[in-house]
N, C-alpha and C positions, 0 to 999 in steps of 0.2 A: 504493500500501500504506499510506504513511504517514497518507494522508487516511483512510483505511479505520480505522485504529487510533485515529485523533483522533472520527473520529464514534461508533466503539464506546463509548470512556471516556466521550463525554459523554453518551451513553444510558445508560450505568450509573449513571452520576451522577444522571441526573434521576431513574431509577428509585429509585434507592437515596432521594432525598430527599423523594419522594411517598410512599415506603412510611413515613418516620420521620414524616411530618407529617401528624397524624391531626386530623379537625376537634374542634372544642372541644365537648364534652356539652352539650345543651340541659338547663339546671337543671330539675329536677324541683319542679313547683308544689305547694304543701302548701294545704290548704283551711284556713283560718282564718274560723270561724263566731264572730257576737257579735251584741250586743241593744244599743241606743240606748235610753236612758230618760231620762225628765223628770227633774229636778232633785229630785222627792221618791223617785226610784230604783224608781218603780212603774209608771209612764204610758209606755208605747211610745211612740217618735217615728217616725212615717211620712215617707219620702220623703228622708230625710237624707244628705245626701251625708258618704262615708267616702273618705279619700284615704290612701292608703299614701306615704310619702316616703323615700328616702335621699340624703344628703347636699343636702338642700334642695330636692331633684328631684323630682317627682311623678312615680311608678312605676306606680301602680294606682289605679282608682278605682271605686267602686259606690256605690249607695243602698239605703236600708233599707226593707223592705216594711212594709205596713199593721201588723204585729206588730212592727214596730222591728227585726228582724232582717237582717243582711246577712252576705253570703260573701264572701272575698277568697280568690283563688286567687294564691299567690305563692309565690317562691322563698325558700329559707332565708335568713336574714339578718337584720341589724337595722333596724327600721323605726322613724319617728315616723307615727303614727296622728293624724289629724285626722278627727273627727267634728262634724258642723255642720248647725244646721237655720236657716238666716237668721244672725241675730245671736246665737243660741243655741249653744254649741260646748264641744268639751274637746279634750284632747292628751294621746296616751298613748306611750310607746315601749314596743315589744315586740320580743322575739327568737323567731322562728320558725325552731323546731328539727323538730316534727313534728306531725301534726295533733293540735288538742287538745278539749275539751269546750268547748261556748258560753260566752262571758265577757261579762259585763253591763257596760256602761258607762253613766256618768249624766252627764248636763249639767253643767257646773261653771264655764264662764265664762260670766257674765253680762252684757247689756246695762245701760246706767242707764238707770232706768226712773222715770218719775213717775207717779203717778195723781191725777187731781182728783177728789175726793168729789163724791156726786151726791145728788138727793132722794131716790132709791130703789135704782138701779141699784151693784151693790157687785163691780165685776170685780176689786178688790182681794182678794176672798174666793178667787177662783179662782187669783189669782196665787199667794196664801200656799199655794192647796190644792195646786198644783203642784209646790211646794218650794222657793219664792223667799224663804225663811226660814233665818235663822242658828241651825244647830243646837243651838246652848248657850244662846243668850240667849231664842229664840224669837221676836225681834222679826224683822218683814218685812225683805228685802235690798231693799226700792224706798222712794221717797218717799212721801208721801202728803201732799198739798196740799188745805186747807180749800176748797173750793167749794161750800159750802153756806151760810155766812153772807153773803157777798157774792151770792148767786143767788136765795136764797129769797124768795117774795113770802108775804103773809097771805092771797091770795085766790086763788091758782093754784100748788095743791100738787099734786103727785104720789102717789095712792094706788094700793094693791092689796089689793083686798077693803076691808076696813074699817080698815086698820092705815096707817100713814105708816111706810113701809119702815126709816126711819132710826131709830125708835123702839128697834129692838132689835140696834143696830150693835155687832160685837162691839170691845171697848176696845182689845184689840189693834191696831186697824186704825183707830185715831183719827189725824189729822194728828199727823206728826213733824217736820215742819220750820218753821221761823220765820216762812216768806212765806208769802201767800196767794197764792189764784186771780188777783187783780187785778194783783198784786205781778208774777206770773208772766207773763201774759198780755202786760204792757205793757214786758217786758224781753225784747228776742231774744237778748240773750248768755244769760240764766238757762234761756231755752226750747233754746237751743243746746246745754245743757248734759245734757240728755237725748238719747238715741237713740229711745227709745219715750214716747209720751206717752199716756196713757189717761185721756179725759174721760169720766165717766160722766154718765148722763141728769140733765139738771137745765133749769132754765128761766132761759136766759141773753137778756139783751136786746139787740139789734143794736149792736156796736161795730166800725165799719170799720177801727178799729186794731187789736183783738186778731185781726180776720178775716185782714188782710192778713199781721201778726206770722206766724200759724199756717201762711198760705200758704207765706212765705218759709222758713220751719222745715222743712216738708216738701219744698220744693223742692232745699234745703240738704241733703237726707238724712235727715231727720226721718221717725219713723214714728206715725202718728196714729191712734187708735180714737177712735170718736165713736158714741154711741147716742142712739136716739128725740128728746126734745126739745133735745138739743145739736147737732142739725142746723142750728139758725140760726148755728153759726158757721163753716158749711161754704159761706154765702152766695157770699163773693168766692172760695173755691175752685172751686165750682160755675157761677160767672158768673152768678148769681142763675138757677138753675135750668137754664141752657143747656148746660153740659157735664156731663159724667161722669152725674150723678143729676138727676133733675126730680123734686120734692117737692110731694106734691098738695096742692092749695088747695082748699077752706080747710084749713088747717094744724091738726095733731093732731085730724084727725076719725078715727080709726080707733077701730072697736068692739068687733071679736072681740078674748077674753082667751085664744083658743087656736085652735090650727089643727094639722092633719096637713100637715106640709111635706114636699115631694119634695125630697130631695138631691141638687144639680146636679154635685157632685164625687165620682168614684169613690174617691179614696183616704179621702175624708171617711167614705162611707159603709163602706168594709171597715173602716177603723180603728174606728168606733164598732160595727160588728158582732162583728168578731172578738177585740177585747178586752173589750166591755161589753156585750155581747148587745143592742146597740140599732141601729135602723136595718134592721128586717124589710121588707124589699121597697123598699129604698132609699129609707123614708120615716122621718119623726122628728116626735114631738109636741112642739109648741114650745107652751108656756104660760107665757110669761114677757112678755106683753104686760100694758101698762098701759092703764087707760079715758084715752081722747084720746091714742094713742100717734100718731107721725107716719107716715104712710104715703107709700111711693114710688110716685110715679105712674107712671115710666119711667126706663130707663136706655140708655147709649149700650152696645151690646154690643162695638164696636169696642176701645173702652179700657177696658171695665168688667166683671170676673168676677161674675157671681151665684152664690151658693152655694146658696140655698135658696130656693125659692118656696112658698106655700100657697093657698087660699082664704081671704079674710077679707071681713069686713064694715066699710064705713066710711061716712060721711055725706058727700053733696054737698054744694054750696052752695044749695040749696034744703032742706037738713035730711032730705032723703029717704035710707036706707039702700040701700047700693049691695053688691052679692056680686061678688067678681073673685079672679081669681089675680092676686097681686103677688108681686113678687121681696121678700127679707127681710132680706137681709144682702149686702154687696158688697166689693169691693176694687178700688182703682184705683190706678194709678203716678201721680205729679206728680214730673216732674225727677229728683232722684235717691232719692226717697223713697216712701213709698205711704200708701194711707189705707183704712182700715176703717169701714164704717159699717152699722149695723144697727137696724131697727125696735123689735127686742125687746131684751131685756137679761138680766143674771143675777138673781136674786132672794133666795139665800141668804145669810144673816148667819154660818152655820156655815161649817165648813172641809170637809165634804161636799159631794159633786158630784149636781145635779140631770141631768136628761138634758141640759136648755138648757146648764148650765155645761160638760158635756162637750164639745158644740157650739163654745163659747166658748175652752174649754182649744185645742181642734185649732187653733182660728183665732188664737190668741195666737201660737202659734209659727209659723203660715203667713203671716202677714201682713206680716213680715221678710224671708220666703224670695222675694224677686223677680229671681232672675237666669233 
C-alpha cells in the first residue's frame, strides 16, 4: 500500500510539472525590405551580401536582386546590418518592431582607390558618376595619378574619331597627388596603399620591374583594372600569354569600332535591362573601341571569367582582315586579389553614362567581389 501511494504521488508530480512547463513560442518573423544603392544614391547594387548580426553573431543573411532589393525575414529585436559588395559597404543599426516600407541604403564605406590617367580612357568619370565624390567640395574621393606625361609618345597616340580623347578632360578629374605613374609603379609600398588600382588605356613600354610589382600587388590582395593598350603591363602576370589570357599578335590589330556583344552573365544582363532598359535579348552595343585596339586571342575558361563577347574585325600578321567572335572583357583571380581586363573602355569626359559606361560601372563593383 505504501509503495502504491508513493507511485501515485510521483505521477501527480510529473503530471503537474509537465502541465506547467509550456514550450517556448517560436518568434514571429517580420519581413524587412530594403534596397542597396551605389554611393550616388541612385544606381542599384546587384548580388550584394546583406547580413543581420546580434551581439556580433551572424543571425540572418540574404542577397540583393538585380534591382538592388533584399528581403530579410527576422524576429523583433535590435540588429546590426552589414550590406556589402566586395570592398564597398555600409553598416546600419535597426530596430525591428513591425513590417516597414522599403528603406534605401547607399554604400558609404569605400576602398582606397588610385586611378592612373590614360591617353583616352577615363574610368575616373565613371567612378565620379557612381558617387565617389565629396558632396561638399565636389572633389573625387580617390587619387588620380598622372600617367600621361610619362607614357605619351609623339608617334603612337590613341585617337577616337578625329579628336584625342584627352583634349576635353574634365578639369575636376586632373591629377590630385604629387607623385607620378613612374613613382607609383616603382614603389611596392605605395602600390600596396591602394585597395584598387585603375590603369586607363595608354602606351606603356615594357618594364619588368613594374610588371613584377603589379603581380606582387595583386598576389597580396590588390585589385587591378587594365584596359586595351595597357595590356603590356600584364606580361609577367600572364606569363607572356601562357596563363589566363593570350593577347593576339600582331599587337593592337583590332579594327572594329563597335559590336553587338553578347552578355555572358545573367546578373549583368538583368541589371542593365531592369534598371536602365539596356540589354534586350542579352546583348549590348559596345562602341568604345579605339582604332588599333588590343585583341584577346584566347583565355583559360578554368581560371578566367568572360563577361562579354562579340564579332569583331582585326588584322592578322599578313595585314589581312579577319572577322571572328572574340571575348571582350575578363576577370581572373591571382593570389588574394583579382584582375579585370577589357579591350574596350570608357569614352566620356562628362559625368553622364553611356551604355558602355554602365557595363563598366557594374564591373567596378563586381571586380572586388571574389568570395
